C-alpha positions, 0 to 999 in steps of 0.5 A: 580467662573467661571467668576472671571478671566474675572472679574479681567481682566475687573477691574484690579485695583479693590479690589475683595472680594469673600464670601464663605460659607465654607473655601476651601484652594484649591480654594484660591491656584487656584486663588492666582494670582487674589489678592482676599480677601476671606470671609468665612460666610453664608451670608444667615444666618450671617452678612457680616464682612465687612464695610458698604457703601463701595462697588461699585458692589455686584454680585452673581447668584440667591442670593435670591433662598434659602433665608428664607426671600429674603427682608432681604437679599436684604436690608441687601446687600444694606447696604454694597453698596455705594450710587452710587453702584449697585446689580447684581444677577439673578433669576428664572422666575415664568412665564417661559413657562415650569413652567407654563406647569408643574403646568398645569400638576400638578407638581411644582419643586421649593418647597424649592427655590424662583421663581419670576416674574419681577414685584414681583422682582421689588416690592421686590427690592423697599421694600428693598430700591432700587430705580431702576432696569433693566432686561436682559434675559439669553439665554435659551439653550433649544428652547421654545415651540412657540405653547404652548407660543402662546396658553398661549397668547390666554388665556390672558397671557401677554408676554412683552419682550418675558417673557414666553420664559425667564427661567432666568432674570438678574437684576441690581438694583441701590440705586438711579434713574439714575438722582440722581446717576449722582448727587452723582458721582460728589461731596462727601456725606458731600458736598451734604448734605450741599447743600441739607439743604441750598437749602431747607432752602432757599425754605422755607424762612429760612434765605434765604440771609445768606444761599445763601451767604453760598452757593455761597462760597460753589459753589466757593470753591468746583467749583459747576456750575450752571447746576449741582445746577439746576439738584440738585434743580429739584430732591431735591426741591419740590416748585421750583418756590418758591425757585427760587424766593428766590435764584435768588433774592439774587444772583442778589443782590450779583452781580451774575446775569449771574450765576443766569441766567445760572441757570434758563436756566438750570432749564428751567425756563426763569424768576421768580416772586418776593418771595411770602413771607417775611422771619420771622423777629420776633415772637409774643410769650411772651418774658418770656416763663415761664410767658405764661399760659399752654393753650398758650404754644406749647412745641416741645419735641424731643428725640435726638442722632444726634445733627446736625439733631436736629439743623436742626429741630430747624430751621423750628420750629423757622421759624413758625408763632406764633399767638399773645399770644402763646409761643413756648418751645423746650424740647430736651431729650437726653440719653433716653433708649426708645422713650416712656421714653424720651417722658415721660421725656419731658412731665414732663418738661413742663406745656404746654397744647399743645405738639408736639412730633416729630422726630429729622429728622422731619421738620415742613414745614407748617409755619401756623402749630400752628394756624392750630393745634389750629383750629383742637383742638377747637374740644375738643373730639380730643386728638391728631393728626398726618400727616399720618396714617390709618383709621383702623388698620389691624390685624398686627397692622402696620398702613401702612398695612391698607386698608385706609391709609390717609395723606401726608408727603414729604420724603427726605430719601436721600439728593438728592431727595424728594418724595411727599407721598400722601395717600387717599384724605380727605374730610373736615378739618380732618378725624379720624383715628385709629393710625398715624405715629410717625414722629410727634404726636401733643396732647392737653391732657396728657397721659402717654407713655407706657414705661412699655411695649415699652422699645425700639423704635417701636410701641410707637406711635400706642400704644399712639393712642390706649391709646387715644381711650381707654380714649375717645379721637379721633386721626385725620389726617388733610387735606393737599391738599394745602400742606404738613405739614412735611418733613421727612428725615429718613435713609432707612434701614431694620426694626431691629429684635426688631420690631417684638418683639414690634409688639407682645407686641402690639398685646397682649395688644391691639389686642382684640381692633382692628377691621380690615377692610376686 
């Protein structure tokens, strides 16, 4: 509380919330003139009774010092930050010269508390969904032992930023990189989401003319300028040249050549080629879906709780090239109590041989998805495929903990940016794996989803992969060197407590079948 008066003087108009573990009336009286909202809760053990996504700054000294699980605290506090907010805290440097000397002498004085290196803190914050962090050393009152530090350097200890002489580091962590923060500060989340959706549709040739017209109306209504759109495209669009070809072509046809030129100049793209492919105008699927034979049908099965996401998902399905003689069927499932229950419900609603189980926030970007799947499924030993997974599951049963993860996904966890998540290269058209991520799972054989075991929203897909193997079917991930198949747009958040519960259920049922790599 020693700096609360200075904080109020720096931000006289700010709403200040102070979290204390015990109610102290004298403390309230002492700071009565500062107009503070007092919150009494042990934040290390209890959820804060505050509104999420509402704080510009969360600050506190040594927030992770006594945390049972520092990552839970870091990610949990992040839930209360606005998109443009940041976390300020401090931590004891594990590489401080006195700590190293104590260890050399056989002493360790941090048994009940956490110390970190800067690299460890970066990893912790990254795993807690912070995108960037900067560090500032706290001036140590005690003079460093320069001779001992020099000795450490001779032994190979790195000393970047005079790290060995720093006892305490201050850290500032943000939920976005600086370039994305700049985008978030100018327009509302709703405007940015609409902008992102329409830009991405244009990128993949989905109703480009209509979406450019709708964007132009948005530009005029919200006074969105070319330079901002160019910065947005640079962060949120993966195939920028493809996008620009569609975008500029349509803008020019509408008579907005000058705006288009300013946009290209801001994007540092002096000219663009004509669009690479025409938009899909018709489907070759049978007019009557019911008349198609099961072996000629693809059913897209999705559990839904947010209609706006599913509407976006459908746009990409409807944009797929459908081989002649094949038919496409949408099977939305609403009100499911679990993913396994929902997928079993969807399975029973269609006789399609090929079933695509996908999240509502998964968008299929590969327009040749159906023909590519059919080519892989020519091998009848393959029962299922996904786009990212693990060659061998580790003893945790969590695929991304595996030593050899394979596949590729474009992650769009926030509207303003995309990240191409690429694992190990795949030789040949596909590679066999033990499990895949549940963002999308395509099957050519029907096996019941284990709703008797998995009554929630975790480990359903890993279980299904194990069931495939139990029944003699292989699971594979395709080679996506020429381009990712899917965009996944999940909200980044900490795993809920039931994740561990279903992990235990999975390991009890399948643990003896795992062969972890070492």
